[in-house]
FIKEPA-981718 format. One line per 3 residues: number of its first residue (from 1); their letters; for each residue y, z, x of N, C-alpha, C, O. Coordinates in Angstrom, 1 decimal. Example, Ala and Ser with C-alpha at 12.3 -4.5 7.8 and 13.67 -1.06 7.14 Angstrom:
BEGIN
1) as) -5.7:7.8:13.2:-4.5:7.8:12.3:-3.3:7.8:13.2:-3.3:8.5:14.2; -2.2:7.1:12.8:-1.1:7.1:13.7:0.0:7.9:12.9:1.1:8.0:13.4
***
This chain:
BEGIN
1) mtd) 118.3:-286.4:10.2:118.6:-285.3:8.7:120.3:-285.6:8.5:121.2:-285.6:9.3; 120.3:-285.7:7.6:121.8:-286.5:6.9:122.6:-285.0:6.1:123.3:-285.3:5.0; 122.6:-283.5:6.6:122.8:-282.9:5.6:124.3:-283.0:5.2:125.0:-283.6:6.0
4) eve) 124.6:-282.6:4.5:126.4:-282.9:4.2:127.0:-281.4:3.7:126.7:-280.8:2.6; 127.8:-280.9:4.6:128.5:-279.7:4.2:129.2:-279.9:1.9:129.6:-280.6:1.0; 128.9:-278.8:2.2:129.2:-278.1:0.4:130.1:-276.3:0.5:130.1:-275.3:1.3
7) tsn) 130.5:-276.4:-0.4:131.8:-275.8:0.3:130.5:-275.1:-1.5:129.6:-275.7:-2.1; 131.2:-273.1:-1.5:129.6:-272.6:-2.6:131.1:-271.0:-2.7:131.9:-270.3:-2.0; 130.5:-271.2:-4.2:131.1:-270.2:-4.1:129.8:-268.9:-5.2:129.9:-268.3:-6.3
10) esp) 129.0:-268.9:-4.3:128.0:-268.4:-4.3:127.6:-266.8:-3.5:128.3:-266.7:-2.5; 127.0:-265.9:-3.6:127.1:-265.0:-2.4:126.7:-265.1:-1.0:127.0:-266.3:-0.8; 126.3:-264.7:-0.1:125.4:-264.3:0.8:124.4:-264.4:0.9:123.6:-265.1:1.6
13) vta) 124.3:-263.4:-0.1:122.7:-263.3:0.1:122.4:-264.4:-0.1:121.9:-264.9:0.8; 122.8:-265.5:-2.0:122.6:-266.9:-2.7:122.4:-267.9:-1.8:121.9:-268.9:-2.1; 122.9:-267.7:-0.8:123.2:-269.1:0.5:121.7:-268.6:1.5:120.8:-269.3:2.0
16) ree) 121.9:-267.5:1.6:120.7:-267.0:2.8:119.7:-268.0:1.8:119.6:-269.2:2.1; 119.2:-267.5:0.8:117.8:-268.1:-0.3:117.9:-269.5:0.4:117.1:-270.0:1.1; 118.9:-270.0:-0.1:118.4:-271.5:-0.5:118.7:-272.1:0.7:119.0:-273.2:0.4
19) sln) 118.8:-271.8:2.6:118.7:-271.8:3.2:117.4:-272.3:4.1:117.1:-273.1:5.0; 116.5:-271.1:2.8:114.8:-270.7:3.2:114.8:-271.7:2.6:114.8:-271.4:1.4; 114.8:-273.0:2.9:113.8:-273.9:2.4:113.1:-274.8:3.5:113.4:-274.7:4.7
22) ipn) 112.1:-276.0:2.8:111.1:-276.3:3.8:111.7:-277.4:4.5:110.9:-278.0:5.2; 112.8:-277.9:4.4:113.5:-278.3:5.3:113.6:-278.1:6.5:113.0:-278.2:7.6; 114.6:-277.5:5.9:115.4:-276.1:6.8:114.0:-276.1:8.4:114.1:-276.4:9.6
25) lit) 112.7:-275.3:7.2:111.9:-274.6:8.3:111.1:-275.7:8.8:110.2:-275.2:9.4; 111.0:-276.9:8.9:110.5:-278.1:10.0:111.2:-278.2:10.7:111.0:-278.7:11.8; 113.2:-277.5:10.2:113.7:-278.2:11.4:113.7:-277.0:12.4:114.0:-277.3:13.6
28) fsr) 113.4:-275.5:12.2:113.6:-274.8:13.2:111.7:-275.3:13.1:111.7:-274.3:12.3; 110.8:-275.7:13.1:109.7:-275.6:13.7:109.7:-276.6:15.0:109.1:-276.2:16.0; 110.4:-277.8:15.1:111.7:-278.8:16.2:112.2:-278.1:16.9:112.5:-278.5:18.0
31) lil) 112.4:-277.3:16.7:112.8:-276.3:17.8:112.1:-275.5:18.1:112.8:-274.9:19.0; 111.0:-274.8:17.8:109.7:-274.3:18.7:108.3:-275.5:19.7:107.5:-275.4:20.7; 108.7:-276.3:18.8:107.8:-277.7:19.4:108.7:-278.3:21.0:108.1:-278.6:22.0
34) sfv) 110.9:-278.2:20.7:111.3:-278.3:21.5:110.9:-277.5:22.7:110.5:-278.2:23.7; 110.7:-275.7:23.0:110.5:-275.4:24.2:109.4:-275.5:24.6:109.2:-275.5:25.8; 108.1:-275.7:23.4:106.7:-276.5:23.7:107.5:-277.0:24.9:107.7:-276.3:25.9
37) vla) 108.0:-278.1:24.6:107.8:-279.5:25.1:108.9:-279.4:26.6:109.1:-280.4:27.3; 109.2:-278.6:26.9:110.3:-277.9:28.2:109.2:-277.1:29.0:109.1:-277.1:30.2; 108.3:-276.2:27.8:107.4:-275.7:29.0:106.1:-276.4:29.8:105.6:-276.1:30.9
40) lid) 105.7:-277.2:28.8:104.2:-278.1:29.7:105.4:-279.1:30.3:105.0:-279.9:31.2; 106.4:-279.0:30.0:106.3:-279.8:31.5:106.8:-279.0:32.9:106.7:-279.6:34.0; 107.1:-278.1:32.7:107.8:-277.1:33.1:107.1:-276.5:34.7:107.3:-276.2:35.9
43) ftd) 105.6:-276.5:33.3:105.2:-275.5:33.9:103.3:-276.2:34.0:102.7:-275.7:34.9; 102.8:-276.8:33.6:101.7:-277.5:33.3:101.3:-279.8:34.0:102.0:-280.7:34.4; 100.4:-279.8:33.9:100.6:-281.0:34.3:99.7:-281.4:32.7:98.7:-282.1:32.4
46) ywl) 100.2:-281.0:32.2:99.3:-281.6:30.4:100.3:-282.9:30.4:101.3:-282.5:29.8; 100.6:-284.7:30.7:101.2:-285.3:29.7:101.5:-285.3:29.2:102.6:-285.1:28.8; 100.0:-286.1:28.5:99.3:-287.0:27.1:99.4:-285.8:26.6:100.6:-285.7:26.6
49) ltt) 99.2:-284.8:26.1:99.8:-283.6:25.4:101.0:-283.7:25.3:101.4:-283.9:24.2; 102.1:-283.5:26.6:103.1:-283.3:26.0:104.3:-284.4:25.3:105.4:-284.4:24.7; 103.2:-285.4:25.7:103.3:-287.1:24.5:102.8:-286.3:23.6:103.3:-285.4:24.4
52) aif) 102.2:-285.6:22.7:102.0:-285.7:21.7:103.1:-285.1:21.0:103.5:-285.5:19.9; 103.6:-284.2:21.6:103.7:-282.9:21.0:105.3:-283.4:21.4:106.1:-282.6:20.9; 106.0:-284.2:22.0:107.7:-284.8:21.1:107.3:-285.5:20.1:107.7:-285.6:18.9
55) via) 106.6:-286.1:20.6:106.1:-287.4:19.3:106.4:-286.9:17.7:107.1:-287.5:16.9; 105.5:-285.4:17.5:105.0:-285.3:16.6:106.5:-284.8:15.9:106.7:-284.9:14.7; 107.4:-284.1:17.0:108.3:-283.0:16.5:109.4:-283.6:16.6:110.4:-282.9:16.2
58) aat) 109.7:-285.6:17.2:111.2:-286.3:16.9:110.2:-286.8:15.4:110.8:-287.2:14.4; 109.7:-286.7:15.5:108.8:-287.9:14.1:109.3:-286.8:12.5:109.7:-287.3:11.5; 109.2:-285.4:12.6:110.0:-284.0:12.2:111.3:-284.2:11.5:111.6:-283.8:10.4
61) dyv) 112.2:-285.0:12.8:113.6:-285.1:12.5:113.4:-286.5:10.6:114.0:-286.3:9.6; 112.4:-287.4:10.8:113.3:-287.9:9.4:112.4:-287.1:8.3:113.0:-286.9:7.2; 111.6:-286.8:8.3:110.6:-285.7:7.5:111.7:-284.7:6.4:111.7:-284.7:5.2
64) dgy) 112.8:-283.8:7.7:113.5:-282.5:7.1:114.1:-283.0:6.2:114.3:-282.5:5.1; 114.8:-284.7:6.6:115.7:-284.9:6.4:115.4:-285.7:4.7:115.7:-285.5:3.6; 114.6:-286.5:5.3:114.5:-287.5:3.8:113.8:-286.1:2.1:113.8:-286.2:0.9
67) lar) 113.2:-284.8:3.2:112.6:-284.4:2.1:114.2:-283.3:0.6:114.2:-283.0:-0.6; 115.5:-283.2:2.5:116.2:-281.9:2.2:117.1:-282.8:0.9:117.6:-282.1:0.1; 117.2:-284.6:0.8:117.6:-285.7:0.1:117.1:-285.6:-1.0:117.7:-285.5:-2.1
70) kwn) 115.8:-285.6:-0.7:114.6:-285.7:-2.6:115.1:-284.7:-3.1:115.7:-284.6:-4.2; 114.9:-283.3:-1.9:114.4:-282.1:-2.9:116.3:-281.6:-3.3:116.7:-280.7:-4.1; 116.9:-282.3:-2.8:118.2:-282.0:-3.0:118.4:-280.5:-2.0:117.4:-280.0:-1.5
73) qvt) 118.7:-280.4:-1.9:118.2:-279.0:-0.4:118.8:-279.2:0.7:118.4:-278.8:1.8; 120.0:-279.7:0.5:121.3:-280.3:0.9:121.5:-278.6:1.8:121.5:-277.9:0.7; 121.6:-277.6:3.0:122.0:-277.0:3.0:123.2:-276.8:4.3:122.9:-277.3:5.4
76) vlg) 124.5:-275.9:4.2:125.1:-276.4:6.2:124.5:-275.9:7.1:124.3:-276.4:8.2; 124.0:-274.4:6.6:122.8:-274.6:8.1:121.5:-275.4:8.4:120.7:-275.5:9.3; 121.8:-276.2:7.1:120.7:-278.0:7.7:121.7:-278.7:8.6:121.0:-279.4:9.4
79) rim) 123.1:-278.7:8.7:123.6:-279.7:9.1:124.1:-279.3:10.2:124.6:-279.9:11.2; 124.0:-278.3:10.0:124.7:-277.2:12.1:122.9:-278.0:12.3:123.0:-279.2:12.5; 122.2:-277.6:12.4:119.9:-276.7:13.0:120.1:-278.0:13.2:120.5:-278.2:14.4
82) dpf) 120.1:-279.3:12.3:119.6:-281.1:13.3:119.2:-281.8:13.8:118.2:-282.4:14.1; 121.1:-281.8:14.2:121.3:-282.5:15.4:122.3:-281.6:16.9:123.0:-282.0:17.8; 121.8:-279.8:16.5:121.7:-279.5:17.6:120.1:-279.7:18.6:119.9:-280.0:19.8
85) vdk) 119.1:-279.5:17.3:118.0:-278.9:17.5:117.5:-280.8:18.2:117.2:-281.1:19.4; 117.8:-281.8:16.9:118.0:-283.0:18.4:118.2:-283.0:20.0:117.5:-283.3:21.0; 119.6:-282.3:19.5:120.2:-282.2:21.9:119.2:-281.5:22.4:118.8:-281.4:23.6
88) viv) 118.9:-281.0:21.8:118.0:-279.6:22.2:116.1:-280.3:23.0:115.3:-280.0:23.8; 116.3:-281.3:22.0:114.5:-281.8:23.4:115.1:-282.8:24.0:114.7:-283.1:25.1; 116.2:-283.5:23.1:116.6:-285.1:23.8:117.4:-284.7:25.6:117.4:-285.3:26.7
91) ggt) 117.8:-283.5:25.2:118.9:-284.1:26.1:118.4:-283.0:27.1:118.9:-283.0:28.2; 117.0:-281.9:26.8:116.5:-280.5:27.2:115.3:-281.2:28.0:115.1:-281.0:29.2; 114.6:-282.0:27.3:113.2:-283.1:27.6:114.1:-284.1:29.3:113.9:-283.7:30.4
94) lif) 114.6:-284.9:29.0:116.0:-285.1:30.2:116.0:-284.2:31.3:115.0:-284.3:32.0; 117.0:-283.3:31.6:117.4:-283.1:32.1:116.0:-282.7:32.6:115.8:-283.1:33.7; 114.2:-281.7:31.8:113.3:-281.5:33.0:112.5:-282.2:33.5:111.6:-281.7:34.2
97) lta) 112.8:-284.1:33.3:112.4:-285.0:33.6:112.9:-285.0:35.0:111.8:-284.9:35.6; 114.0:-285.0:35.8:114.7:-285.3:36.3:114.1:-284.8:37.5:114.2:-285.3:38.6; 113.2:-283.6:37.2:112.7:-283.2:38.4:111.6:-284.1:39.2:111.1:-284.0:40.3
100) hpd) 111.6:-285.1:38.0:109.9:-286.0:38.0:110.4:-287.1:38.8:109.7:-288.0:38.4; 111.1:-287.6:39.5:111.5:-289.3:39.9:110.2:-289.9:39.4:110.5:-290.6:38.5; 108.6:-289.9:39.7:108.4:-290.9:39.4:108.5:-290.9:37.5:108.5:-292.1:37.1
103) sgi) 108.5:-290.1:36.7:108.7:-290.0:35.4:110.1:-291.3:34.6:110.3:-291.5:33.5; 111.0:-292.1:36.3:112.1:-292.9:36.1:113.0:-292.0:35.2:114.1:-292.6:35.2; 113.0:-291.4:34.7:114.4:-290.4:35.0:115.4:-290.6:35.9:114.6:-290.9:36.9
106) cpw) 116.2:-290.7:36.2:117.2:-290.5:37.3:118.6:-289.7:36.8:119.4:-290.1:35.9; 118.6:-288.9:37.4:120.4:-287.8:37.8:121.5:-288.7:36.0:121.6:-288.1:34.9; 121.7:-289.7:36.3:122.1:-290.9:35.6:122.0:-290.5:34.3:122.6:-289.7:33.5
109) ttf) 120.9:-291.3:34.4:120.6:-292.1:32.8:121.2:-290.1:32.2:122.2:-289.7:31.7; 119.8:-289.2:32.6:120.4:-287.9:31.7:121.9:-287.3:31.4:122.0:-286.5:30.5; 123.2:-288.1:32.2:124.3:-287.7:31.9:124.6:-288.5:31.1:125.5:-288.5:30.2
112) ivi) 123.9:-289.3:31.4:125.2:-290.6:30.2:125.0:-289.8:29.1:125.6:-289.0:28.3; 124.2:-290.0:29.2:123.2:-289.1:27.3:123.3:-288.5:27.4:122.7:-288.8:26.4; 123.7:-286.5:27.9:123.8:-285.5:27.7:125.6:-286.1:27.6:126.4:-285.4:26.9
115) gre) 125.9:-286.8:28.0:127.5:-287.0:28.3:127.9:-287.3:26.9:128.5:-286.5:26.2; 127.6:-288.7:26.4:127.6:-289.1:25.8:127.6:-288.3:24.3:128.2:-288.6:23.3; 126.9:-287.3:24.4:126.1:-286.7:23.3:127.1:-286.1:22.6:127.5:-286.3:21.5
118) mfv) 128.0:-284.5:24.0:128.8:-283.7:23.8:129.6:-284.3:23.6:130.0:-283.7:22.6; 130.5:-285.4:23.8:131.8:-286.8:23.5:131.5:-286.6:22.0:131.9:-285.6:21.4; 130.9:-287.3:21.5:130.7:-287.5:19.8:131.0:-286.1:19.3:132.0:-285.7:18.7
121) tgl) 129.5:-285.4:19.8:129.8:-284.3:18.8:131.1:-283.4:19.3:131.1:-282.3:18.8; 132.3:-283.8:20.2:133.5:-283.3:19.5:134.1:-283.7:19.6:135.0:-283.0:19.9; 134.4:-285.3:19.5:134.9:-285.5:18.8:135.0:-285.9:17.2:136.0:-286.4:16.6
124) rsv) 133.4:-285.5:16.4:133.7:-285.4:15.3:133.9:-284.2:14.9:134.4:-283.9:13.8; 133.4:-283.0:15.7:134.1:-281.8:15.1:135.9:-282.1:15.4:136.2:-280.9:15.3; 136.8:-282.6:15.5:138.4:-282.8:15.5:138.5:-283.8:14.3:139.6:-283.9:13.8
127) leg) 137.4:-284.8:13.9:137.5:-284.8:12.9:137.8:-285.3:11.4:138.6:-285.8:10.6; 136.3:-284.7:11.6:136.4:-283.3:10.2:136.7:-282.3:10.0:136.1:-281.7:9.2; 137.6:-281.8:10.6:138.6:-280.5:10.3:139.4:-281.5:10.0:139.6:-281.1:8.8
130) hgi) 140.0:-282.3:10.1:140.4:-283.3:9.1:140.5:-283.7:8.1:141.5:-284.1:7.6; 139.5:-283.6:7.8:139.2:-283.7:6.5:138.9:-285.7:6.9:138.7:-286.4:6.0; 139.0:-286.1:7.7:137.8:-286.9:8.2:136.4:-288.1:8.2:136.1:-288.8:9.2
133) dfs) 135.6:-288.2:7.2:134.7:-288.6:7.1:134.6:-289.8:8.8:135.4:-290.5:9.4; 132.9:-289.4:9.1:132.7:-289.4:11.0:131.1:-289.3:10.5:130.1:-288.7:11.0; 131.0:-290.3:9.1:129.4:-289.3:9.5:128.5:-291.1:10.4:129.0:-292.2:10.5
136) akw) 127.1:-290.6:11.0:126.7:-291.1:11.7:126.4:-293.0:10.9:126.4:-293.2:9.7; 126.2:-294.2:12.1:126.4:-295.6:11.8:125.4:-296.0:11.5:124.7:-295.4:10.7; 124.8:-297.3:12.3:123.2:-297.9:13.1:123.0:-297.8:14.0:121.8:-297.5:14.4
139) sgk) 124.4:-297.9:15.2:124.3:-297.6:16.5:123.5:-296.5:16.7:122.5:-296.7:17.4; 123.8:-295.5:16.3:124.0:-293.3:16.6:122.6:-294.2:16.4:122.3:-295.0:17.2; 121.8:-294.0:15.4:120.7:-294.1:14.7:119.4:-295.5:15.8:118.6:-295.4:16.7
142) lkm) 120.0:-296.3:15.2:119.5:-297.0:16.6:118.9:-295.7:18.2:117.9:-295.3:18.8; 120.3:-295.5:18.4:119.5:-294.8:19.9:119.5:-293.5:19.5:119.8:-292.8:20.5; 119.2:-292.8:18.7:117.8:-291.9:18.4:116.1:-292.6:18.2:115.1:-292.0:18.4
145) iiq) 116.5:-294.2:17.7:115.6:-293.9:17.9:114.5:-294.8:19.2:113.3:-294.8:19.3; 115.7:-295.6:20.0:115.6:-295.7:21.6:114.8:-294.3:22.2:113.8:-294.1:22.8; 115.5:-293.8:21.9:114.8:-292.2:23.0:113.9:-291.8:22.3:113.2:-290.9:22.8
148) svt) 113.5:-292.2:21.2:112.1:-291.5:20.6:110.6:-292.5:21.1:109.4:-292.3:20.9; 111.4:-293.6:21.9:110.6:-294.7:21.9:110.6:-294.6:22.7:109.4:-294.9:23.1; 111.5:-293.9:24.3:110.8:-294.3:25.2:110.5:-292.8:26.0:109.4:-292.3:26.4
151) ipl) 111.8:-292.5:25.9:111.4:-290.9:26.4:109.5:-290.4:26.3:109.0:-289.9:27.3; 108.7:-290.7:25.0:107.9:-290.6:24.7:106.4:-291.8:26.7:105.3:-291.8:27.3; 107.5:-292.3:26.6:106.8:-293.2:27.9:107.2:-292.8:28.9:106.7:-293.4:29.9
154) cla) 108.0:-291.9:29.2:108.0:-291.8:30.4:107.2:-290.3:30.6:107.1:-289.7:31.7; 107.0:-290.1:29.6:105.8:-289.0:29.5:104.4:-288.6:30.1:103.7:-287.8:30.8; 104.5:-290.3:28.9:103.0:-290.5:28.8:102.9:-291.8:30.7:101.9:-292.2:31.2
157) sms) 103.9:-291.9:31.2:103.7:-292.6:32.3:103.1:-291.2:33.4:102.1:-291.3:34.1; 103.8:-290.1:33.2:102.7:-289.3:35.2:101.9:-288.5:34.0:101.8:-287.2:33.8; 101.4:-289.3:33.5:99.4:-288.7:32.7:98.4:-289.9:34.9:98.4:-291.1:35.2
160) pal) 97.9:-289.0:35.4:96.9:-290.1:36.6:95.5:-290.6:35.7:94.5:-291.2:36.1; 95.7:-290.1:34.3:94.2:-290.4:33.9:94.6:-291.5:32.5:93.6:-291.9:32.0; 95.7:-291.9:32.0:96.3:-293.1:31.7:97.0:-294.3:32.5:97.2:-295.4:32.0
163) mef) 97.2:-294.0:33.5:97.8:-295.1:34.4:95.8:-295.6:34.9:95.1:-296.6:34.7; 95.4:-294.6:35.4:94.1:-295.5:35.7:93.1:-295.7:34.9:92.0:-296.1:35.1; 93.6:-295.5:33.7:92.6:-296.0:32.3:93.4:-298.0:31.7:92.9:-299.1:31.4
166) lgq) 95.0:-297.1:32.0:95.3:-298.3:32.4:95.0:-299.9:33.0:95.2:-300.9:32.3; 94.6:-299.9:33.9:94.4:-299.8:35.4:95.8:-301.4:36.1:96.9:-301.5:36.6; 94.6:-302.4:35.7:96.0:-303.0:36.8:97.0:-303.5:34.6:98.1:-304.0:34.8
169) yae) 96.8:-303.5:33.9:98.4:-303.0:33.0:98.8:-301.2:33.4:99.5:-300.4:32.7; 98.4:-301.1:34.2:99.6:-299.6:34.8:100.8:-300.4:35.1:101.9:-300.3:34.5; 100.6:-301.1:36.0:101.8:-302.0:36.2:103.2:-301.8:35.1:104.2:-301.2:35.2
172) lfv) 102.7:-302.6:34.4:103.5:-303.1:33.1:103.8:-302.5:32.5:104.8:-302.9:31.7; 103.0:-300.9:32.4:103.5:-299.8:31.7:104.2:-299.4:32.2:105.1:-299.2:31.3; 104.6:-299.0:33.1:106.3:-298.4:33.7:106.8:-299.7:33.4:107.6:-299.6:32.5
175) svr) 106.4:-301.0:33.9:107.4:-301.9:33.5:108.1:-302.3:32.2:109.0:-303.0:31.9; 107.6:-301.9:31.9:108.2:-301.6:30.4:108.7:-300.5:30.1:109.6:-300.5:29.3; 108.2:-299.3:30.6:109.0:-297.9:30.4:110.2:-298.0:31.0:111.1:-297.5:30.3
178) dwm) 110.5:-298.6:32.1:112.2:-298.9:32.8:112.9:-299.8:32.0:114.1:-299.7:32.3; 112.6:-300.9:31.1:113.1:-301.2:30.8:113.9:-301.0:29.1:114.9:-301.4:28.6; 112.2:-299.7:28.7:113.2:-299.2:27.7:114.8:-298.0:28.6:116.0:-298.1:28.2
181) iia) 114.6:-297.6:29.2:114.7:-296.7:30.1:116.0:-297.3:29.8:116.9:-296.7:29.1; 116.3:-298.8:30.5:118.2:-300.0:31.0:118.2:-299.4:29.2:118.4:-298.2:28.9; 117.9:-300.3:28.0:118.0:-300.2:26.9:118.6:-298.7:26.7:119.8:-298.6:26.6
184) mvl) 117.8:-297.7:26.6:118.7:-296.3:26.5:120.2:-295.8:26.4:121.1:-295.4:25.7; 119.9:-296.2:27.9:121.2:-296.1:27.9:122.6:-297.1:28.2:123.7:-296.8:28.3; 122.1:-298.3:28.3:122.8:-299.3:27.0:123.4:-298.9:25.0:124.4:-298.6:24.4
187) itl) 122.3:-299.2:25.0:122.5:-298.6:23.3:123.7:-297.3:23.7:124.8:-297.2:23.3; 122.8:-296.2:24.6:123.8:-294.9:24.8:125.0:-295.1:24.7:125.7:-294.2:24.2; 125.7:-296.3:25.2:127.3:-296.5:26.4:127.9:-297.0:25.1:129.0:-296.6:24.7
190) ysg) 127.1:-298.1:24.6:127.8:-298.6:23.4:128.0:-298.2:21.5:128.7:-298.7:20.6; 127.1:-297.1:21.4:126.6:-295.9:20.7:128.7:-294.9:20.6:129.4:-294.6:19.7; 128.8:-294.6:22.6:129.8:-293.9:22.6:131.3:-294.2:22.3:132.4:-293.6:22.1
193) aey) 130.6:-295.6:22.6:131.9:-296.4:22.7:132.8:-297.0:21.1:133.9:-297.2:20.6; 131.5:-297.2:20.9:132.2:-297.9:18.9:132.6:-296.4:18.0:133.4:-296.2:17.1; 131.6:-295.3:18.9:132.6:-293.5:18.3:133.4:-293.6:18.6:134.1:-293.5:17.6
196) twr) 134.1:-293.8:19.4:135.8:-294.1:20.0:136.5:-294.6:19.7:137.5:-294.2:19.3; 136.2:-296.1:19.8:137.1:-296.7:18.5:136.7:-296.7:17.1:137.5:-297.5:16.4; 136.0:-296.1:16.5:136.3:-295.5:16.0:136.5:-294.6:15.1:136.6:-294.9:13.9
199) gma) 136.6:-293.5:15.8:137.8:-292.4:15.3:139.1:-292.3:16.2:140.0:-291.5:16.2; 138.8:-293.6:17.2:141.2:-293.5:16.8:141.1:-294.2:15.8:141.7:-293.8:14.9; 140.5:-295.3:15.5:141.5:-296.6:13.7:141.1:-295.0:13.2:141.3:-294.4:14.3
202) lma) 140.7:-294.1:12.4:140.5:-293.6:11.7:141.6:-292.6:11.6:142.0:-292.2:10.6; 142.2:-292.2:13.1:142.7:-291.3:13.2:144.0:-291.6:13.2:144.9:-290.8:12.6; 144.3:-292.8:13.8:145.9:-293.5:13.7:146.3:-293.8:12.1:147.4:-293.7:11.6
205) qqk) 144.7:-294.2:11.3:145.0:-294.5:9.9:145.7:-293.8:9.1:146.5:-294.0:8.2; 144.9:-292.4:9.9:144.8:-291.1:8.9:146.6:-290.9:8.6:147.2:-291.1:7.6; 147.1:-290.5:10.2:148.5:-290.7:10.6:149.8:-291.1:9.9:150.9:-290.6:9.4
208) stp) 148.9:-293.0:10.1:150.4:-294.1:9.2:149.8:-294.1:6.8:149.9:-294.9:5.9; 149.3:-292.9:6.7:148.6:-293.1:5.6:149.9:-292.3:5.2:150.4:-291.6:6.1; 150.6:-292.2:3.9:152.1:-291.4:3.5:151.1:-290.6:2.7:150.2:-290.8:1.9
211) ek) 152.0:-289.2:3.3:151.3:-288.1:2.1:151.9:-288.0:0.9:152.8:-288.6:0.4; 151.1:-287.3:0.5:150.8:-287.6:-1.8:152.1:-285.9:-2.1:152.3:-285.5:-3.2
***
């Protein structure tokens, strides 16, 4: 969801009413599904069900943004909640999977992904606080896509039923999962480096621009 912050002179009641739209309700439903995913990982071994719910939750990330833009229902609440919920489901799932070594997720993987998110969020806050546009670029979007593919692979690989069904292809499935984890880490590092370079360049450009 790519909501843009908009200023308004409308009353608080009107602002709250405008925030109660379908795109924002979809975002909140993703937050609820995120906690369902985390609970299933922690308290059950229903790995295929957990995978399905994660995929549904991740898919809503594209739906709410599309509807918000199409219906002109972009709100400040949506801009705040959408990235927050994304971080909850991705970071939370990785943290909970760290307790399951067979998932392929190690502490370093989780640390890199969450560390990048925290750093870029802080950098964006500083830049946008100075009036500098710091919207997402292709590397950030690609990162989210790879995460949305890799994490379900990690969840599904924990299912004995799926591994038994795959038979001789189970080893190949796990190998693909491991390569996707590597790709996720690499694009996360690249994206973080790209955002850092772009942020520094934008700040240098603003300092060199004479005030009018």
